[in-house]
C-alpha positions in Angstrom: -41.7 27.6 -47.7 -41.3 28.5 -44.1 -41.0 31.5 -41.8 -38.2 31.7 -39.2 -38.0 33.4 -35.9 -35.0 33.8 -33.7 -35.2 34.6 -30.0 -32.1 36.0 -28.3 -32.5 35.4 -24.5 -30.4 36.0 -21.4 -29.0 32.4 -21.3 -29.4 31.1 -24.8 -30.6 31.8 -28.3 -32.9 29.7 -30.4 -34.2 29.7 -34.0 -37.3 27.9 -35.2 -38.9 27.6 -38.7 -42.6 27.3 -39.0 -45.0 26.4 -41.9 -48.0 28.5 -42.7 -50.1 26.6 -40.2 -47.7 27.4 -37.3 -46.3 23.9 -37.1 -42.6 23.6 -36.1 -40.4 22.3 -39.0 -37.0 22.7 -37.3 -35.4 24.3 -34.3 -31.9 24.9 -33.0 -30.6 26.2 -29.7 -27.3 27.4 -28.2 -26.6 28.2 -24.6 -24.2 30.8 -23.2 -23.2 31.5 -19.6 -24.1 34.5 -17.5 -20.9 36.0 -16.2 -20.8 37.6 -12.7 -17.3 38.9 -12.1 -18.5 41.0 -9.2 -21.4 41.2 -6.8 -24.4 42.7 -8.6 -22.9 42.2 -12.1 -24.6 40.0 -14.7 -23.1 40.0 -18.2 -23.0 37.9 -21.3 -20.3 37.7 -23.9 -21.8 39.5 -26.9 -19.3 37.9 -29.3 -20.4 34.5 -28.3 -24.0 35.4 -28.5 -23.6 36.8 -32.1 -21.7 33.6 -33.1 -24.4 31.3 -31.7 -27.2 33.4 -33.3 -25.6 32.8 -36.7 -25.1 29.1 -35.9 -28.8 28.5 -35.0 -29.9 30.3 -38.2 -27.6 28.2 -40.3 -28.7 25.0 -38.6 -32.4 25.7 -39.1 -31.9 26.8 -42.7 -30.1 23.6 -43.4 -32.9 21.5 -41.9 -35.7 23.1 -44.0 -34.1 23.1 -47.5 -37.3 21.5 -48.9 -39.3 24.4 -47.3 -36.9 27.3 -47.6 -37.0 30.2 -45.3 -38.7 33.2 -46.9 -38.3 35.7 -44.0 -36.6 36.0 -40.7 -38.0 37.9 -37.6 -36.0 38.7 -34.5 -37.2 38.6 -30.9 -34.8 39.8 -28.2 -34.3 40.3 -24.5 -34.6 44.0 -23.6 -32.3 46.5 -22.1 -28.9 44.8 -22.6 -26.7 46.7 -25.1 -23.3 46.1 -26.7 -20.7 48.8 -27.6 -19.5 48.4 -31.2 -16.5 50.2 -32.6 -16.0 52.1 -35.9 -14.7 49.0 -37.5 -17.8 47.0 -36.5 -16.0 45.1 -33.8 -17.6 44.3 -30.5 -15.9 46.2 -27.7 -17.3 44.6 -24.6 -19.9 42.4 -22.9 -23.6 43.2 -22.5 -25.1 44.0 -19.1 -28.3 42.0 -18.5 -31.6 43.2 -17.0 -30.8 41.9 -13.5 -27.3 43.6 -13.5 -27.7 46.2 -10.7 -24.4 48.0 -10.8 -26.1 51.2 -12.1 -28.5 51.4 -9.1 -27.0 54.5 -7.6 -26.8 56.3 -10.9 -30.5 55.4 -11.7 -31.6 56.9 -8.4 -29.6 60.2 -8.6 -30.0 60.8 -12.3 -33.7 60.2 -12.4 -34.3 62.5 -9.4 -32.3 65.3 -11.2 -34.1 64.8 -14.5 -37.5 64.3 -12.9 -38.9 60.9 -12.3 -42.5 61.8 -13.4 -41.1 63.6 -16.5 -39.1 60.6 -17.4 -42.2 58.3 -16.9 -44.5 60.5 -19.0 -42.0 60.4 -21.9 -40.7 56.8 -21.8 -43.6 55.1 -20.1 -41.2 53.5 -17.6 -40.3 54.1 -14.0 -36.6 54.5 -13.4 -34.7 51.4 -12.6 -31.0 50.2 -13.0 -32.2 47.5 -15.5 -32.7 50.0 -18.2 -30.2 50.8 -20.9 -30.1 54.6 -20.1 -28.5 54.0 -16.7 -26.2 51.2 -17.8 -24.9 53.6 -20.5 -24.3 56.3 -17.9 -22.4 53.7 -15.8 -20.3 52.8 -18.8 -19.5 56.4 -19.6 -18.4 57.0 -16.0 -16.5 53.7 -15.4 -15.2 52.7 -18.8 -14.3 56.0 -20.5 -12.0 54.3 -23.1 -14.8 51.9 -24.3 -17.2 54.8 -24.3 -14.9 56.9 -26.5 -14.2 54.1 -28.9 -17.9 53.0 -29.3 -19.5 54.1 -32.6 -22.8 52.4 -31.8 -24.6 51.0 -28.8 -26.7 48.1 -30.1 -29.3 46.0 -28.3 -29.3 42.3 -29.4 -32.0 42.8 -32.0 -30.0 45.4 -33.9 -26.7 43.7 -33.1 -27.9 40.7 -35.1 -28.9 43.0 -38.0 -25.3 44.3 -37.8 -23.9 40.8 -37.8 -26.1 39.9 -40.8 -24.6 42.8 -42.8 -27.6 45.1 -42.5 -28.0 48.8 -41.5 -29.3 48.1 -37.9 -32.8 49.0 -36.9 -34.5 48.7 -33.5 -38.2 47.9 -33.2 -40.4 50.3 -31.2 -41.0 47.7 -28.4 -37.2 47.2 -28.0 -36.5 50.9 -28.1 -39.1 51.4 -25.4 -37.0 49.2 -23.1 -34.0 51.5 -23.3 -35.7 54.4 -21.4 -34.4 56.7 -24.1 -37.5 56.5 -26.4 -40.6 58.7 -26.5 -43.4 56.1 -26.7 -46.0 58.6 -28.0 -43.8 60.3 -30.6 -42.0 57.0 -31.5 -38.6 58.6 -31.6 -35.5 58.9 -29.5 -36.1 61.7 -27.0 -33.6 64.6 -27.5 -34.1 65.9 -23.9 -33.1 62.6 -22.4 -30.2 62.1 -24.9 -28.9 65.6 -24.1 -29.1 65.2 -20.4 -27.4 61.9 -20.6 -24.8 63.0 -23.0 -25.6 60.3 -25.6 -25.3 61.3 -29.2 -28.3 60.3 -31.3 -26.1 58.9 -34.1 -24.8 56.2 -31.7 -28.2 54.6 -31.6 -30.0 52.6 -34.3 -32.9 54.0 -36.4 -36.3 52.9 -35.0 -39.1 51.2 -36.9 -42.5 49.6 -36.0 -42.5 45.8 -35.5 -43.1 44.0 -38.7 -40.9 46.4 -40.8 -38.4 44.9 -43.3 -35.0 46.1 -42.1 -33.1 44.8 -45.2 -32.2 41.8 -47.2 -29.3 39.6 -46.1 -26.4 40.2 -48.6 -25.8 37.3 -51.0 -22.5 36.2 -49.6 -23.7 36.2 -46.0 -27.0 34.4 -47.0 -25.0 31.7 -48.8 -22.8 31.2 -45.8 -25.9 30.7 -43.7 -27.5 28.3 -46.1 -30.3 30.8 -47.0 -31.5 31.7 -50.4 -30.9 35.1 -52.0 -32.9 38.1 -51.0 -34.1 36.9 -47.6 -35.7 39.8 -45.7 -34.9 40.4 -42.1 -37.9 41.9 -40.2 -37.9 43.9 -37.0 -39.6 41.9 -34.3 -39.5 43.3 -30.8 -38.9 42.8 -27.1 -39.1 39.1 -26.4 -42.2 39.3 -24.2 -44.1 41.2 -26.7 -43.1 38.8 -29.5 -44.2 35.9 -27.3 -47.5 37.5 -26.5 -48.1 37.8 -30.3 -47.0 34.2 -30.6 -49.8 33.1 -28.3 -52.3 35.0 -30.4 -52.8 38.3 -28.5 -53.9 40.9 -31.0 -56.9 42.5 -29.2 -57.3 44.2 -25.8 -58.4 42.2 -22.7 -56.1 39.3 -23.3 -52.7 38.6 -21.7 -49.9 36.1 -22.1 -48.9 34.3 -19.0 -45.4 33.0 -19.5 -43.5 30.7 -17.2 -39.8 30.5 -17.7 -36.8 31.8 -15.8 -38.8 34.9 -15.4 -42.6 34.7 -14.8 -44.4 37.3 -16.9 -47.8 38.6 -17.9 -47.9 40.7 -21.1 -51.3 42.0 -22.3 -52.3 44.3 -25.2 -54.0 47.7 -24.9 -55.7 49.8 -27.6 -54.0 53.0 -26.4 -51.1 54.2 -24.2 -52.0 54.3 -20.5 -50.3 56.4 -17.8 -51.5 56.5 -14.2 -50.2 56.9 -10.7 -50.9 53.3 -10.0 -48.9 52.2 -13.0 -46.1 54.6 -12.1 -45.9 53.5 -8.5 -46.2 49.8 -9.5 -43.4 50.1 -12.0 -45.7 48.8 -14.7 -44.5 50.3 -18.0 -46.4 51.5 -21.1 -44.7 50.9 -24.4 -45.3 49.8 -27.9 -46.7 46.3 -28.6 -45.8 44.2 -31.6 -49.1 45.1 -33.3 -48.7 48.7 -34.6 -51.0 51.1 -32.9 -51.3 49.0 -29.7 -49.5 49.3 -26.4 -48.5 46.8 -23.7 -47.0 46.4 -20.3 -45.0 43.7 -18.6 -45.7 42.5 -15.1 -43.0 40.1 -14.0 -41.3 38.2 -11.2 -37.6 37.9 -11.7 -37.6 34.9 -9.4 -40.3 33.2 -11.5 -39.3 29.7 -12.6 -35.9 30.2 -10.9 -37.7 29.2 -7.6 -38.4 25.7 -9.0 -34.8 25.4 -10.2 -33.6 26.3 -6.7 -35.9 23.7 -5.2 -34.6 21.1 -7.7 -30.9 21.9 -7.0 -31.3 22.0 -3.2 -33.9 19.3 -2.5 -34.4 17.3 -5.8 -31.1 15.4 -6.1 -32.8 12.0 -6.2 -35.2 13.2 -8.9 -32.2 14.5 -10.9 -30.5 11.1 -10.7 -33.8 9.3 -11.7 -34.4 11.7 -14.5 -30.9 11.1 -15.9 -31.5 7.4 -15.8 -34.9 7.6 -17.4 -34.0 10.5 -19.8 -36.9 12.7 -18.6 -37.1 16.1 -17.1 -36.4 16.2 -13.4 -39.1 19.0 -13.1 -41.7 16.5 -14.3 -40.7 14.1 -11.5 -40.7 16.9 -8.9 -44.0 18.4 -9.9 -45.7 14.9 -9.6 -45.3 15.5 -5.8 -47.3 18.7 -5.9 -50.3 18.4 -3.4 -53.7 19.1 -5.0 -54.9 21.3 -2.1 -53.6 24.8 -1.1 -51.1 25.1 1.8 -51.3 27.2 4.9 -47.8 28.5 4.2 -46.9 31.9 2.9 -44.0 32.7 0.6 -42.6 36.0 -0.4 -40.9 34.9 -3.7 -37.9 37.3 -3.7 -35.1 34.8 -4.3 -33.9 37.5 -6.7 -34.7 41.2 -6.9 -38.5 41.4 -7.0 -39.6 42.7 -10.4 -42.9 44.5 -10.5 -44.6 46.0 -8.6 -41.9 46.9 -6.1 -38.5 46.8 -8.0 -37.0 45.8 -4.6 -33.4 44.7 -4.7 -32.9 44.4 -1.0 -35.8 42.6 0.7 -35.1 38.8 0.7 -37.5 36.0 0.1 -39.2 34.3 3.0 -41.1 31.1 3.8 -43.6 31.4 6.8 -45.7 29.0 8.6 -43.5 25.9 8.9 -44.3 23.2 11.4 -42.8 19.7 12.1 -45.8 18.3 10.2 -45.0 20.4 7.1 -44.1 18.1 4.1 -41.7 18.6 1.3 -44.6 18.7 -1.2 -46.3 21.5 0.8 -43.1 23.6 0.6 -42.9 23.0 -3.1 -46.5 24.1 -3.6 -46.1 27.1 -1.3 -43.1 28.3 -3.4 -45.2 28.2 -6.6 -48.2 29.8 -4.8 -46.0 32.7 -3.8 -45.0 33.5 -7.4 -48.6 33.2 -8.5 -49.7 35.5 -5.7 -47.2 38.1 -6.8 -48.6 37.9 -10.4 -52.1 38.3 -9.0 -50.9 41.5 -7.1 -49.7 42.9 -10.5 -53.0 42.0 -12.1 -54.9 43.9 -9.4 -52.9 47.0 -10.1 -53.5 46.8 -13.8 -57.2 46.3 -13.2 -57.3 49.5 -11.1 -55.6 51.4 -13.9 -58.2 50.3 -16.4 -56.0 47.7 -18.0 -58.4 44.7 -17.3 -57.3 41.3 -18.5 -60.1 38.8 -18.8 -58.3 35.9 -20.5 -54.8 34.5 -19.9 -53.0 32.4 -22.4 -50.1 30.3 -21.0 -46.8 29.6 -22.6 -43.3 28.5 -21.5 -42.0 25.4 -20.0 -44.3 25.6 -16.9 -47.4 25.8 -19.1 -46.9 22.2 -20.2 -47.6 20.9 -16.6 -51.4 20.7 -15.9 -51.0 20.7 -12.1 -48.9 23.9 -12.1 -51.2 25.6 -14.6 -54.2 24.6 -12.4 -52.5 26.1 -9.4 -52.1 29.4 -11.3 -55.7 29.4 -12.4 -56.9 28.8 -8.8 -54.7 31.6 -7.4 -55.5 34.1 -10.2 -59.2 33.2 -10.2 -59.2 33.2 -14.0 -59.3 30.6 -16.7 -56.0 29.9 -18.4 -55.9 28.7 -22.0 -52.8 26.7 -23.0 -51.0 27.2 -26.2 -49.4 24.3 -28.1 -46.4 26.2 -29.5 -43.4 25.7 -27.1 -41.5 28.6 -28.6 -44.0 31.5 -28.6 -41.3 34.2 -29.0 -39.9 32.6 -32.2 -43.5 32.1 -33.5 -44.3 35.7 -32.9 -41.2 36.8 -34.7 -41.9 34.4 -37.6 -45.5 35.8 -37.8 -44.1 39.3 -38.1 -41.8 38.2 -40.9 -44.7 36.6 -42.8 -46.8 39.7 -42.2 -44.0 42.0 -43.6 -43.4 39.8 -46.7 -47.0 39.0 -47.6 -49.0 41.9 -46.1 -51.3 39.4 -44.4 -52.9 41.1 -41.3 -51.5 39.9 -37.9 -54.9 39.1 -36.5 -55.5 36.7 -39.4 -52.1 35.2 -39.0 -52.8 34.6 -35.3 -55.9 32.6 -36.3 -53.9 30.6 -38.8 -50.6 30.0 -37.0 -51.4 29.9 -33.2 -52.6 26.5 -32.1 -54.5 26.6 -28.8 -54.8 23.7 -26.3 -57.3 23.2 -23.5 -58.8 25.7 -21.1 -58.1 25.2 -17.4 -60.8 26.7 -15.2 -60.3 27.7 -11.5 -61.5 25.2 -9.0 -64.2 27.1 -7.2 -63.3 25.9 -3.7 -59.6 26.5 -4.1 -60.1 29.8 -5.8 -62.3 31.0 -2.8 -59.5 29.9 -0.4 -56.9 31.8 -2.4 -59.1 34.9 -2.6 -59.3 35.1 1.2 -55.6 34.2 1.5 -54.5 37.0 -0.8 -55.2 39.6 1.9 -52.5 38.0 4.0 -50.1 37.9 1.1 -50.7 41.6 0.5 -49.6 42.3 4.1 -46.5 40.1 3.8 -44.2 42.4 1.8 -44.6 45.6 3.9 -43.9 43.7 7.1 -40.8 41.9 5.7 -39.5 45.0 4.1 -39.5 46.8 7.4 -37.8 43.8 9.1 -35.1 43.7 6.3 -34.5 47.4 6.6 -34.0 47.2 10.4 -31.4 44.4 9.8 -29.5 46.8 7.5 -29.4 49.7 10.0 -26.0 51.0 11.1 -26.8 49.9 14.7 -27.4 46.3 13.5 -24.3 46.3 11.3 -22.2 47.4 14.3 -23.7 44.7 16.5 -22.8 42.1 13.9 
């Protein structure tokens, strides 16, 4: 028998089946494009996403007939929602996290409602990424879609809907909407009333690891699944991935390197503080019931390496195509071992935590004629790691100390890159062998729901750890001193960027 997890991301969905020891038995992946019809817009076609989700489930189910799937858990990107009509049909695209069209609404609405009041209820600081403000934008700008929508479903509960179930949203996913009371574990009626969102347009909410329902026989047969397969509420993708690297106790945090770079820890209780509020570091439910989490992230993250590849790595891309290897492996071989004297503000996209800055651009400082291509590459990765260290410092001040980091994602497979992170963070990093931690976490929740086996025990059985990479003392000391300069970088560049946007400067241009 096997346990399946599906992870619905911003650019693709994947399904993976695991055995009881956490070993991958089969996986399938489908990609879909991000659509940007206007500046600041970022959408995906929800119909295409739903179609591809069913395809990857079918493909994996077909590949493990000798070890049939006994349960399916769902991990999903947060915030993005899909309007669904009374007939069950999808009415429009989903707005992704980095879609900023609701920025003005987020600012004005949260001020009127009360930013601190909103934070104390939802655990989140107002930002246009969250579903609340995207829904308000939809109501104002697409009144016909708003009127026709019977439900607004995030991708976790949209998949339930597509599987023929009464949709449910896990508590971690509900937390990312900014409509959910993270202490009462229910939709907040004060926010719903102020936003004009009827409660019955949202899914019911359940803790992670709850059976949502069994896939109807006809649908299960079409997917190549057996009868009575339970679908289990998983959670926000980062919280599922954190469970998938084995985080079930406080003091440990997942360090994920993908398109977004992210640290996701677990806490024994909900934490609210001025530091967390100012640093845009949320408090919401974790995938282990009774525990809470936060997400510190850089939206630039691994995108910065992709940018370097596209702009400066064309020879490596050609060589990789010839050798059928990853161009990133070829590029990262050129990474110098020693720290650089360069400084990078890694805002190639909006910043993420702690600043939620959509305007200040990225910067590379300290270039000389002697600067090498490899030094620029290392400086870019140092900049992202410094940003994550900045977030860790805020969490530490708020009493959310993380002593151990567990690495996952594509970047975790490169020892030199992981060593750089350990040196910058000044903490040991344990690698995890599972390449699809989000799917593994969702599969663990499915097994937990079906068998009743405690998640902490499942983490010991299914999570396979690799080696520990310790900070190099000399380089860690250099980065500790260099971090003071990095802290000063953002305030200075923010002031400069703001002056360039002034009316006087715009007239001069």
